[in-house]
Each structure stands twice: as C-alpha cells, then as structure tokens.
TIPA-451903 format. One record per residue: residue number from 1; x negated, y negated, z of N, C-alpha, C in turn; chain. Coordinates in pm, whole numbers, padded with zeros to 5 digits. Example, Ala and Ser with C-alpha at 12.3 -4.5 7.8 and 13.67 -1.06 7.14 Angstrom:
# TIPA-451903
<k: 1	n_u: -01319	n_v: 00569	n_w: 00780	ca_u: -01230	ca_v: 00450	ca_w: 00780	c_u: -01320	c_v: 00330	c_w: 00780	c: A>
<k: 2	n_u: -01285	n_v: 00225	n_w: 00708	ca_u: -01367	ca_v: 00106	ca_w: 00714	c_u: -01290	c_v: -00003	c_w: 00787	c: A>
***
This chain:
# TIPA-451903
<k: 1	n_u: -00750	n_v: 01368	n_w: -00505	ca_u: -00716	ca_v: 01285	ca_w: -00601	c_u: -00587	c_v: 01280	c_w: -00663	c: A>
<k: 2	n_u: -00542	n_v: 01417	n_w: -00644	ca_u: -00384	ca_v: 01415	ca_w: -00677	c_u: -00302	c_v: 01379	c_w: -00585	c: A>
<k: 3	n_u: -00329	n_v: 01370	n_w: -00438	ca_u: -00278	ca_v: 01297	ca_w: -00350	c_u: -00285	c_v: 01144	c_w: -00372	c: A>
<k: 4	n_u: -00382	n_v: 01080	n_w: -00411	ca_u: -00382	ca_v: 00952	ca_w: -00444	c_u: -00288	c_v: 00889	c_w: -00568	c: A>
<k: 5	n_u: -00294	n_v: 00990	n_w: -00665	ca_u: -00190	ca_v: 00953	ca_w: -00785	c_u: -00073	c_v: 00958	c_w: -00734	c: A>
<k: 6	n_u: -00023	n_v: 01067	n_w: -00672	ca_u: 00112	ca_v: 01098	ca_w: -00635	c_u: 00166	c_v: 00987	c_w: -00531	c: A>
<k: 7	n_u: 00091	n_v: 00947	n_w: -00448	ca_u: 00114	ca_v: 00830	ca_w: -00366	c_u: 00142	c_v: 00704	c_w: -00448	c: A>
<k: 8	n_u: 00060	n_v: 00676	n_w: -00529	ca_u: 00083	ca_v: 00547	ca_w: -00602	c_u: 00223	c_v: 00563	c_w: -00686	c: A>
<k: 9	n_u: 00247	n_v: 00673	n_w: -00761	ca_u: 00345	ca_v: 00670	ca_w: -00840	c_u: 00477	c_v: 00644	c_w: -00776	c: A>
<k: 10	n_u: 00480	n_v: 00748	n_w: -00657	ca_u: 00592	ca_v: 00767	ca_w: -00596	c_u: 00626	c_v: 00648	c_w: -00482	c: A>
<k: 11	n_u: 00518	n_v: 00588	n_w: -00424	ca_u: 00545	ca_v: 00444	ca_w: -00361	c_u: 00591	c_v: 00346	c_w: -00459	c: A>
<k: 12	n_u: 00551	n_v: 00323	n_w: -00590	ca_u: 00587	ca_v: 00235	ca_w: -00684	c_u: 00734	c_v: 00243	c_w: -00717	c: A>
<k: 13	n_u: 00773	n_v: 00365	n_w: -00756	ca_u: 00892	ca_v: 00401	ca_w: -00798	c_u: 01005	c_v: 00382	c_w: -00683	c: A>
<k: 14	n_u: 00970	n_v: 00419	n_w: -00570	ca_u: 01052	ca_v: 00393	ca_w: -00450	c_u: 01051	c_v: 00224	c_w: -00417	c: A>
<k: 15	n_u: 00959	n_v: 00166	n_w: -00433	ca_u: 00957	ca_v: 00031	ca_w: -00422	c_u: 01052	c_v: -00064	c_w: -00509	c: A>
<k: 16	n_u: 01090	n_v: 00007	n_w: -00626	ca_u: 01149	ca_v: -00056	ca_w: -00715	c_u: 01320	c_v: -00067	c_w: -00662	c: A>
<k: 17	n_u: 01356	n_v: 00038	n_w: -00595	ca_u: 01483	ca_v: 00034	ca_w: -00546	c_u: 01523	c_v: 00031	c_w: -00400	c: A>
<k: 18	n_u: 01407	n_v: 00052	n_w: -00313	ca_u: 01426	ca_v: 00043	ca_w: -00165	c_u: 01359	c_v: -00069	c_w: -00110	c: A>
<k: 19	n_u: 01365	n_v: -00094	n_w: 00018	ca_u: 01276	ca_v: -00216	ca_w: 00091	c_u: 01126	c_v: -00161	c_w: 00082	c: A>
<k: 20	n_u: 01058	n_v: -00247	n_w: 00129	ca_u: 00902	ca_v: -00257	ca_w: 00154	c_u: 00884	c_v: -00133	c_w: 00228	c: A>
<k: 21	n_u: 00939	n_v: -00121	n_w: 00323	ca_u: 00893	ca_v: -00005	ca_w: 00415	c_u: 00905	c_v: 00145	c_w: 00367	c: A>
<k: 22	n_u: 00969	n_v: 00151	n_w: 00243	ca_u: 00977	ca_v: 00264	ca_w: 00177	c_u: 00846	c_v: 00337	c_w: 00136	c: A>
<k: 23	n_u: 00758	n_v: 00268	n_w: 00135	ca_u: 00610	ca_v: 00309	ca_w: 00099	c_u: 00550	c_v: 00411	c_w: 00209	c: A>
<k: 24	n_u: 00621	n_v: 00420	n_w: 00320	ca_u: 00576	ca_v: 00521	ca_w: 00409	c_u: 00634	c_v: 00648	c_w: 00379	c: A>
<k: 25	n_u: 00747	n_v: 00670	n_w: 00323	ca_u: 00808	ca_v: 00781	ca_w: 00292	c_u: 00728	c_v: 00883	c_w: 00207	c: A>
<k: 26	n_u: 00686	n_v: 00841	n_w: 00100	ca_u: 00581	ca_v: 00938	ca_w: 00025	c_u: 00451	c_v: 00981	c_w: 00101	c: A>
<k: 27	n_u: 00398	n_v: 00874	n_w: 00179	ca_u: 00290	ca_v: 00908	ca_w: 00255	c_u: 00315	c_v: 01015	c_w: 00356	c: A>
<k: 28	n_u: 00417	n_v: 01000	n_w: 00430	ca_u: 00482	ca_v: 01102	ca_w: 00535	c_u: 00515	c_v: 01249	c_w: 00451	c: A>
<k: 29	n_u: 00586	n_v: 01238	n_w: 00364	ca_u: 00600	ca_v: 01371	ca_w: 00285	c_u: 00466	c_v: 01448	c_w: 00247	c: A>
<k: 30	n_u: 00386	n_v: 01361	n_w: 00139	ca_u: 00268	ca_v: 01415	ca_w: 00077	c_u: 00166	c_v: 01436	c_w: 00196	c: A>
<k: 31	n_u: 00161	n_v: 01384	n_w: 00293	ca_u: 00071	ca_v: 01412	ca_w: 00400	c_u: 00096	c_v: 01538	c_w: 00465	c: A>
<k: 32	n_u: 00224	n_v: 01579	n_w: 00484	ca_u: 00268	ca_v: 01707	ca_w: 00528	c_u: 00270	c_v: 01809	c_w: 00430	c: A>
<k: 33	n_u: 00262	n_v: 01789	n_w: 00312	ca_u: 00264	ca_v: 01883	ca_w: 00199	c_u: 00129	c_v: 01918	c_w: 00181	c: A>
<k: 34	n_u: 00028	n_v: 01828	n_w: 00155	ca_u: -00127	ca_v: 01857	ca_w: 00111	c_u: -00197	c_v: 01888	c_w: 00235	c: A>
<k: 35	n_u: -00167	n_v: 01825	n_w: 00357	ca_u: -00229	ca_v: 01841	ca_w: 00474	c_u: -00368	c_v: 01829	c_w: 00486	c: A>
<k: 36	n_u: -00432	n_v: 01729	n_w: 00415	ca_u: -00580	ca_v: 01700	ca_w: 00444	c_u: -00627	c_v: 01679	c_w: 00578	c: A>
<k: 37	n_u: -00752	n_v: 01669	n_w: 00597	ca_u: -00782	ca_v: 01624	ca_w: 00740	c_u: -00749	c_v: 01483	c_w: 00774	c: A>
<k: 38	n_u: -00759	n_v: 01466	n_w: 00899	ca_u: -00693	ca_v: 01336	ca_w: 00977	c_u: -00775	c_v: 01223	c_w: 00901	c: A>
<k: 39	n_u: -00890	n_v: 01210	n_w: 00878	ca_u: -00958	ca_v: 01088	ca_w: 00825	c_u: -00924	c_v: 01078	c_w: 00687	c: A>
<k: 40	n_u: -00945	n_v: 01204	n_w: 00609	ca_u: -00898	ca_v: 01178	ca_w: 00483	c_u: -00777	c_v: 01151	c_w: 00452	c: A>
<k: 41	n_u: -00680	n_v: 01185	n_w: 00523	ca_u: -00537	ca_v: 01157	ca_w: 00509	c_u: -00516	c_v: 00991	c_w: 00513	c: A>
<k: 42	n_u: -00560	n_v: 00959	n_w: 00641	ca_u: -00564	ca_v: 00809	ca_w: 00653	c_u: -00642	c_v: 00737	c_w: 00526	c: A>
<k: 43	n_u: -00760	n_v: 00778	n_w: 00500	ca_u: -00815	ca_v: 00698	ca_w: 00385	c_u: -00744	c_v: 00709	c_w: 00246	c: A>
<k: 44	n_u: -00687	n_v: 00828	n_w: 00198	ca_u: -00618	ca_v: 00833	ca_w: 00080	c_u: -00504	c_v: 00752	c_w: 00101	c: A>
<k: 45	n_u: -00428	n_v: 00751	n_w: 00188	ca_u: -00301	ca_v: 00692	ca_w: 00199	c_u: -00339	c_v: 00528	c_w: 00192	c: A>
<k: 46	n_u: -00436	n_v: 00507	n_w: 00277	ca_u: -00484	ca_v: 00352	ca_w: 00270	c_u: -00507	c_v: 00308	c_w: 00114	c: A>
<k: 47	n_u: -00598	n_v: 00395	n_w: 00060	ca_u: -00655	ca_v: 00357	ca_w: -00067	c_u: -00546	c_v: 00350	c_w: -00164	c: A>
<k: 48	n_u: -00453	n_v: 00443	n_w: -00156	ca_u: -00351	ca_v: 00426	ca_w: -00265	c_u: -00259	c_v: 00302	c_w: -00261	c: A>
<k: 49	n_u: -00230	n_v: 00276	n_w: -00140	ca_u: -00156	ca_v: 00156	ca_w: -00133	c_u: -00191	c_v: 00035	c_w: -00127	c: A>
<k: 50	n_u: -00328	n_v: 00017	n_w: -00104	ca_u: -00403	ca_v: -00092	ca_w: -00099	c_u: -00415	c_v: -00137	c_w: -00254	c: A>
<k: 51	n_u: -00443	n_v: -00036	n_w: -00342	ca_u: -00471	ca_v: -00038	ca_w: -00476	c_u: -00328	c_v: -00096	c_w: -00536	c: A>
<k: 52	n_u: -00230	n_v: -00039	n_w: -00532	ca_u: -00104	ca_v: -00058	ca_w: -00562	c_u: -00042	c_v: -00197	c_w: -00518	c: A>
<k: 53	n_u: -00040	n_v: -00210	n_w: -00408	ca_u: 00014	ca_v: -00350	ca_w: -00375	c_u: -00094	c_v: -00473	c_w: -00404	c: A>
<k: 54	n_u: -00231	n_v: -00436	n_w: -00362	ca_u: -00322	ca_v: -00527	ca_w: -00405	c_u: -00314	c_v: -00559	c_w: -00568	c: A>
<k: 55	n_u: -00310	n_v: -00474	n_w: -00635	ca_u: -00316	ca_v: -00493	ca_w: -00788	c_u: -00174	c_v: -00549	c_w: -00825	c: A>
<k: 56	n_u: -00054	n_v: -00529	n_w: -00748	ca_u: 00065	ca_v: -00595	ca_w: -00807	c_u: 00063	c_v: -00739	c_w: -00759	c: A>
<k: 57	n_u: 00009	n_v: -00760	n_w: -00640	ca_u: -00013	ca_v: -00907	ca_w: -00591	c_u: -00104	c_v: -00991	c_w: -00684	c: A>
<k: 58	n_u: -00203	n_v: -00942	n_w: -00721	ca_u: -00324	ca_v: -00985	ca_w: -00824	c_u: -00246	c_v: -01004	c_w: -00960	c: A>
<k: 59	n_u: -00156	n_v: -00917	n_w: -01018	ca_u: -00094	ca_v: -00945	ca_w: -01138	c_u: 00013	c_v: -01051	c_w: -01121	c: A>
<k: 60	n_u: 00091	n_v: -01042	n_w: -01028	ca_u: 00173	ca_v: -01176	ca_w: -00988	c_u: 00096	c_v: -01291	c_w: -01008	c: A>
<k: 61	n_u: -00022	n_v: -01302	n_w: -00927	ca_u: -00100	ca_v: -01422	ca_w: -00921	c_u: -00138	c_v: -01479	c_w: -01062	c: A>
<k: 62	n_u: -00168	n_v: -01365	n_w: -01163	ca_u: -00215	ca_v: -01411	ca_w: -01261	c_u: -00095	c_v: -01445	c_w: -01366	c: A>
<k: 63	n_u: 00026	n_v: -01384	n_w: -01359	ca_u: 00126	ca_v: -01414	ca_w: -01426	c_u: 00188	c_v: -01531	c_w: -01420	c: A>
<k: 64	n_u: 00182	n_v: -01596	n_w: -01288	ca_u: 00235	ca_v: -01715	ca_w: -01288	c_u: 00152	c_v: -01836	c_w: -01257	c: A>
<k: 65	n_u: 00034	n_v: -01817	n_w: -01293	ca_u: -00102	ca_v: -01915	ca_w: -01275	c_u: -00126	c_v: -01939	c_w: -01121	c: A>
<k: 66	n_u: -00103	n_v: -01844	n_w: -01025	ca_u: -00131	ca_v: -01865	ca_w: -00903	c_u: -00044	c_v: -01948	c_w: -00823	c: A>
<k: 67	n_u: 00066	n_v: -01985	n_w: -00871	ca_u: 00159	ca_v: -02092	ca_w: -00808	c_u: 00229	c_v: -02012	c_w: -00660	c: A>
<k: 68	n_u: 00276	n_v: -01876	n_w: -00684	ca_u: 00312	ca_v: -01816	ca_w: -00572	c_u: 00222	c_v: -01791	c_w: -00456	c: A>
<k: 69	n_u: 00105	n_v: -01749	n_w: -00504	ca_u: 00019	ca_v: -01714	ca_w: -00373	c_u: -00042	c_v: -01825	c_w: -00321	c: A>
<k: 70	n_u: -00063	n_v: -01914	n_w: -00406	ca_u: -00118	ca_v: -02063	ca_w: -00372	c_u: -00006	c_v: -02126	c_w: -00234	c: A>
<k: 71	n_u: 00108	n_v: -02110	n_w: -00263	ca_u: 00221	ca_v: -02167	ca_w: -00186	c_u: 00227	c_v: -02099	c_w: -00064	c: A>
<k: 72	n_u: 00215	n_v: -01957	n_w: -00081	ca_u: 00204	ca_v: -01880	ca_w: 00031	c_u: 00097	c_v: -01883	c_w: 00133	c: A>
<k: 73	n_u: -00042	n_v: -01906	n_w: 00052	ca_u: -00149	ca_v: -01939	ca_w: 00128	c_u: -00144	c_v: -02066	c_w: 00221	c: A>
<k: 74	n_u: -00079	n_v: -02181	n_w: 00163	ca_u: -00050	ca_v: -02289	ca_w: 00215	c_u: 00019	c_v: -02292	c_w: 00351	c: A>
<k: 75	n_u: 00142	n_v: -02205	n_w: 00309	ca_u: 00231	ca_v: -02175	ca_w: 00426	c_u: 00183	c_v: -02112	c_w: 00538	c: A>
<k: 76	n_u: 00099	n_v: -01990	n_w: 00510	ca_u: 00054	ca_v: -01937	ca_w: 00617	c_u: -00084	c_v: -01999	c_w: 00683	c: A>
<k: 77	n_u: -00133	n_v: -02089	n_w: 00605	ca_u: -00253	ca_v: -02165	ca_w: 00649	c_u: -00382	c_v: -02065	c_w: 00635	c: A>
<k: 78	n_u: -00371	n_v: -02008	n_w: 00532	ca_u: -00481	ca_v: -01929	ca_w: 00518	c_u: -00596	c_v: -02008	c_w: 00424	c: A>
<k: 79	n_u: -00544	n_v: -02070	n_w: 00344	ca_u: -00651	ca_v: -02135	ca_w: 00245	c_u: -00683	c_v: -02066	c_w: 00109	c: A>
<k: 80	n_u: -00690	n_v: -01971	n_w: 00092	ca_u: -00730	ca_v: -01915	ca_w: -00023	c_u: -00598	c_v: -01820	c_w: -00081	c: A>
<k: 81	n_u: -00552	n_v: -01833	n_w: -00202	ca_u: -00469	ca_v: -01743	ca_w: -00241	c_u: -00505	c_v: -01592	c_w: -00258	c: A>
<k: 82	n_u: -00648	n_v: -01583	n_w: -00280	ca_u: -00690	ca_v: -01447	ca_w: -00301	c_u: -00709	c_v: -01377	c_w: -00173	c: A>
<k: 83	n_u: -00718	n_v: -01462	n_w: -00040	ca_u: -00693	ca_v: -01400	ca_w: 00079	c_u: -00566	c_v: -01340	c_w: 00099	c: A>
<k: 84	n_u: -00447	n_v: -01397	n_w: 00056	ca_u: -00314	ca_v: -01368	ca_w: 00067	c_u: -00326	c_v: -01216	c_w: -00009	c: A>
<k: 85	n_u: -00371	n_v: -01220	n_w: -00134	ca_u: -00355	ca_v: -01103	ca_w: -00218	c_u: -00441	c_v: -00985	c_w: -00133	c: A>
<k: 86	n_u: -00554	n_v: -01004	n_w: -00060	ca_u: -00623	ca_v: -00914	ca_w: 00015	c_u: -00550	c_v: -00866	c_w: 00133	c: A>
<k: 87	n_u: -00492	n_v: -00972	n_w: 00192	ca_u: -00402	ca_v: -00923	ca_w: 00327	c_u: -00274	c_v: -00838	c_w: 00300	c: A>
<k: 88	n_u: -00233	n_v: -00880	n_w: 00155	ca_u: -00109	ca_v: -00791	ca_w: 00106	c_u: -00134	c_v: -00618	c_w: 00095	c: A>
<k: 89	n_u: -00259	n_v: -00633	n_w: 00049	ca_u: -00312	ca_v: -00508	ca_w: 00002	c_u: -00354	c_v: -00417	c_w: 00131	c: A>
<k: 90	n_u: -00410	n_v: -00503	n_w: 00219	ca_u: -00432	ca_v: -00440	ca_w: 00361	c_u: -00332	c_v: -00380	c_w: 00454	c: A>
<k: 91	n_u: -00213	n_v: -00472	n_w: 00432	ca_u: -00091	ca_v: -00431	ca_w: 00503	c_u: -00017	c_v: -00312	c_w: 00434	c: A>
<k: 92	n_u: -00022	n_v: -00317	n_w: 00309	ca_u: 00047	ca_v: -00195	ca_w: 00247	c_u: -00053	c_v: -00081	c_w: 00273	c: A>
<k: 93	n_u: -00178	n_v: -00077	n_w: 00258	ca_u: -00271	ca_v: 00020	ca_w: 00305	c_u: -00227	c_v: 00082	c_w: 00429	c: A>
<k: 94	n_u: -00245	n_v: -00010	n_w: 00530	ca_u: -00226	ca_v: 00050	ca_w: 00702	c_u: -00077	c_v: 00125	c_w: 00691	c: A>
<k: 95	n_u: 00019	n_v: 00056	n_w: 00625	ca_u: 00154	ca_v: 00125	ca_w: 00643	c_u: 00134	c_v: 00264	c_w: 00587	c: A>
<k: 96	n_u: 00088	n_v: 00286	n_w: 00469	ca_u: 00065	ca_v: 00424	ca_w: 00378	c_u: -00020	c_v: 00508	c_w: 00462	c: A>
<k: 97	n_u: -00124	n_v: 00458	n_w: 00501	ca_u: -00233	ca_v: 00546	ca_w: 00577	c_u: -00172	c_v: 00598	c_w: 00703	c: A>
<k: 98	n_u: -00121	n_v: 00526	n_w: 00768	ca_u: -00071	ca_v: 00581	ca_w: 00900	c_u: 00049	c_v: 00685	c_w: 00898	c: A>
<k: 99	n_u: 00121	n_v: 00642	n_w: 00766	ca_u: 00234	ca_v: 00733	ca_w: 00732	c_u: 00180	c_v: 00869	c_w: 00694	c: A>
<k: 100	n_u: 00066	n_v: 00883	n_w: 00595	ca_u: -00006	ca_v: 00986	ca_w: 00560	c_u: -00056	c_v: 01067	c_w: 00684	c: A>
<k: 101	n_u: -00101	n_v: 00995	n_w: 00754	ca_u: -00180	ca_v: 01047	ca_w: 00873	c_u: -00077	c_v: 01114	c_w: 00985	c: A>
<k: 102	n_u: 00045	n_v: 01046	n_w: 00996	ca_u: 00134	ca_v: 01104	ca_w: 01073	c_u: 00206	c_v: 01227	c_w: 01009	c: A>
<k: 103	n_u: 00215	n_v: 01232	n_w: 00877	ca_u: 00251	ca_v: 01372	ca_w: 00787	c_u: 00162	c_v: 01477	c_w: 00818	c: A>
<k: 104	n_u: 00012	n_v: 01434	n_w: 00812	ca_u: -00054	ca_v: 01544	ca_w: 00837	c_u: -00066	c_v: 01602	c_w: 00972	c: A>
<k: 105	n_u: -00061	n_v: 01502	n_w: 01077	ca_u: -00056	ca_v: 01568	ca_w: 01217	c_u: 00070	c_v: 01619	c_w: 01230	c: A>
<k: 106	n_u: 00167	n_v: 01576	n_w: 01197	ca_u: 00297	ca_v: 01680	ca_w: 01218	c_u: 00280	c_v: 01827	c_w: 01189	c: A>
<k: 107	n_u: 00216	n_v: 01833	n_w: 01059	ca_u: 00198	ca_v: 01975	ca_w: 01031	c_u: 00104	c_v: 02054	c_w: 01109	c: A>
<k: 108	n_u: 00001	n_v: 01990	n_w: 01171	ca_u: -00086	ca_v: 02055	ca_w: 01263	c_u: 00000	c_v: 02077	c_w: 01405	c: A>
***
C-alpha cells in the first residue's frame, strides 16, 4: 500500500513539470527499492497510474462538461468519451506497471 501511495504522489508531481513518460521514473526507482514479487510489482504500478491518470481524465471530463473527451472520442473514432478515459488510464497503467516490473527485475 505504501508503494501505491508513493507511486501516485511522485508520478503526479513529476507530471507537473516533466513530459508524460516521466511516470516511468518513480515506477523504476520504487520497484527497485521495494523489490516486490514480479506480479505484485506490475499490479501495484498498473493500479497506481490507472487510478491517477483515469482520475485526472475523469476530473477534466467533468470540469469542462465533457467537451474535450467527446471531441477526442470523435477524433479517434471511439464513440464514447468514457472509453477515452478508460484508455487513458490503461495506457498510464501499462507504462508504470512495466516500469515497476523492470525496477524489480533489475534488483534480482
């Protein structure tokens, strides 16, 4: 649970000043530091950024009455703005999950 909280906080702070790929940095470092099992490392990393990016996308969706996510859904041909929010969370989760898994496997 500490790993999840630290991943969310550090990824959020890095996202404020660095590009999108900076979410991999805390996953890599914390995966190396905490050294959980491989499956747990991927799971915690995925869950942390799925919640962070999915939550941020959902907040933006409600803050602007769904205008942005609806336009992105139309542009991508997805159909639903909520599917765009889900895809956003999954992509962030995959990046962080794989980074956390990499950090864990580097230690081993």
